C-alpha positions in Angstrom: 7.8 -3.5 82.6 9.7 -6.5 83.3 6.9 -8.1 81.8 7.8 -6.3 78.6 11.9 -6.1 78.6 11.7 -10.3 79.5 9.7 -10.6 75.7 11.8 -7.4 74.3 14.6 -8.5 74.9 14.8 -12.6 75.0 11.6 -14.2 72.7 12.1 -11.6 70.1 15.6 -11.5 69.8 15.7 -13.8 66.3 18.4 -16.8 67.2 19.0 -17.5 62.8 21.5 -16.1 61.4 19.8 -14.9 58.2 17.3 -13.3 60.5 20.2 -11.3 62.8 22.1 -10.5 59.7 19.1 -9.3 57.5 17.8 -7.3 60.5 21.4 -5.7 61.1 21.9 -4.4 57.2 18.5 -2.7 57.5 19.9 -1.1 60.6 23.2 0.1 59.2 20.6 1.3 55.9 18.3 3.7 57.7 21.0 4.4 60.0 22.6 6.0 57.6 20.1 8.0 55.2 20.2 10.9 57.5 23.5 10.7 57.8 24.4 11.2 54.0 21.3 13.4 53.9 23.1 16.3 55.6 26.4 15.5 53.9 24.8 16.0 50.8 25.3 20.0 51.4 28.8 19.5 51.5 31.4 19.9 48.6 33.2 16.4 48.4 35.7 15.4 50.3 35.8 19.3 52.8 36.3 18.5 56.5 32.0 18.2 57.5 31.8 15.9 54.4 34.1 13.5 55.8 32.8 13.8 60.1 29.2 12.8 58.4 30.4 9.6 56.7 31.9 8.1 59.9 29.7 9.8 62.2 27.4 6.8 61.8 30.3 4.4 62.4 29.6 3.8 66.9 26.2 3.5 66.1 27.1 0.3 63.9 29.1 -1.5 65.7 26.3 -1.0 68.7 23.6 -2.5 66.4 26.4 -5.2 65.4 27.0 -6.0 68.7 23.6 -6.3 69.8 22.6 -8.5 67.7 26.1 -10.4 68.5 27.6 -10.5 64.5 31.2 -10.3 65.2 33.1 -8.3 61.4 34.0 -11.3 59.7 34.5 -11.7 55.9 31.5 -13.3 54.9 29.8 -10.1 56.6 31.8 -7.3 56.0 30.4 -6.8 51.9 26.9 -6.9 53.2 27.4 -4.2 56.5 30.4 -2.4 53.6 27.2 -2.7 51.6 24.0 -1.5 52.7 26.4 0.8 54.4 27.4 3.4 51.2 24.0 2.5 49.9 21.8 4.3 52.9 24.7 7.4 52.8 24.1 6.8 48.8 20.3 6.4 49.2 20.2 10.5 51.8 22.4 12.4 49.1 19.8 11.3 46.4 17.5 12.7 48.6 19.1 15.3 49.3 19.6 16.5 45.5 15.1 15.9 44.9 14.5 17.8 48.3 17.0 20.1 49.4 16.8 21.7 53.5 15.0 25.5 52.1 16.3 28.3 55.1 13.8 30.3 55.4 14.0 32.9 57.4 10.6 35.7 58.7 10.6 38.5 58.2 9.7 40.5 61.4 
């Protein structure tokens, strides 16, 4: 088990900055997809709408810290763009395939 963790933490950790930025942006996009989807069924500017926008923010901070990136003016457009792109695509997926609440009759 320790060999696996050694490989995971030290040998697969990307050293180059552009790889870490790319992986952080991809993870930000993927994390925001379900939250954008859940946000789709609520009225704009309602409490739950704001809740599902801001709920993934701590996860994104943890992902950014994991890859050793600090929030700089050069990185912010990429992270904010991937954040809102994930929310937008998740919302579009909801409008295309909404969650159907099916009740079975007994």
